[in-house]
C-alpha positions in Angstrom: 170.9 46.6 151.2 174.1 44.5 150.5 175.3 43.0 153.7 179.0 43.4 152.9 180.5 46.5 154.2 182.4 47.3 150.9 179.8 49.8 149.8 179.4 51.3 153.2 183.3 51.8 153.3 183.4 53.4 149.9 180.7 56.0 150.7 182.4 56.7 154.0 185.6 57.5 152.3 184.3 59.7 149.6 184.9 63.2 149.8 182.0 65.7 149.9 184.1 68.0 147.7 184.0 65.4 144.9 180.2 65.0 145.0 179.1 68.6 145.7 179.9 69.7 142.2 177.6 66.9 140.9 174.9 67.8 143.2 175.2 71.4 142.1 175.1 70.5 138.3 172.1 68.4 138.9 170.0 71.0 140.5 171.2 73.9 138.2 170.4 71.8 135.1 166.9 71.6 136.4 166.6 75.4 136.9 167.2 75.3 140.7 169.9 77.4 142.4 173.0 77.0 144.4 171.2 78.8 147.3 168.3 76.2 147.3 170.9 73.5 147.3 172.6 75.2 150.3 169.3 75.6 152.0 168.6 71.8 151.7 172.1 70.9 152.9 171.9 73.2 155.8 168.4 71.8 156.8 169.8 68.4 157.0 173.2 69.0 158.5 173.1 72.5 160.2 176.1 73.6 158.1 176.0 77.2 156.9 177.7 78.4 153.8 180.9 79.2 155.4 181.2 75.9 157.2 180.3 74.0 153.9 183.1 75.9 152.0 185.5 74.9 154.8 184.6 71.2 154.5 184.9 71.4 150.6 188.3 73.1 150.9 189.4 70.5 153.6 188.2 67.6 151.3 186.3 66.2 154.3 185.1 62.6 153.8 181.4 61.8 154.2 182.3 60.2 157.4 183.9 63.5 158.8 181.2 65.6 157.1 178.4 63.6 159.0 180.3 63.4 162.2 180.5 67.1 162.4 176.9 67.6 161.3 174.0 68.2 163.6 171.5 65.9 161.9 168.0 67.5 161.7 165.8 65.7 164.1 163.2 65.4 161.3 165.7 63.6 158.9 163.9 60.2 159.7 161.0 61.6 157.7 162.9 61.4 154.6 161.6 58.2 152.9 161.5 56.6 149.3 163.9 55.1 146.9 167.4 56.4 146.0 170.1 54.5 144.2 167.9 51.4 144.2 167.4 51.4 148.1 164.7 52.5 150.4 166.4 55.1 152.6 164.4 54.3 155.7 165.6 50.5 155.4 169.3 51.4 155.2 170.9 49.9 158.2 174.3 51.6 158.2 173.8 55.1 159.8 176.5 56.9 157.7 175.3 55.4 154.5 171.7 56.3 155.4 172.7 59.9 156.1 174.4 60.2 152.7 171.4 58.8 151.0 169.3 61.2 152.9 171.3 64.0 151.3 171.2 62.3 147.9 167.2 62.0 148.2 167.0 65.8 149.2 169.1 66.8 146.2 167.1 64.5 143.9 163.7 66.0 145.1 165.2 69.6 144.6 166.3 68.8 141.1 162.7 67.2 140.2 161.2 70.4 141.1 159.6 69.6 144.4 158.5 72.5 146.5 160.9 73.6 149.1 158.3 73.4 151.9 157.8 69.8 150.9 161.7 69.0 150.8 162.2 70.6 154.2 160.2 68.3 156.3 158.7 69.1 159.7 
């Protein structure tokens, strides 16, 4: 990954609320549901629907979003390439967590079975 902190800082300051509609559109376009998206997000972060809506309304940055999350202990089992980077090789912890979420959403949109997406 680019050793400069520019990309990491940009990701940290992005709001979850700005990206969530893109996640939703991506999965719905492929025939998956909002409930399935929320199930994936809850597995990774521990956030229920109510907490997720609060974070969206608050316009929480990804930095705040993941500071408040209880990251699933099996998150490190998420591997593969997303946005041109291997998620398991990303050095910045926050950027890696955001890419974990991106990877899960991508797998959901590609039709992967939920029991394979929800590792462990």
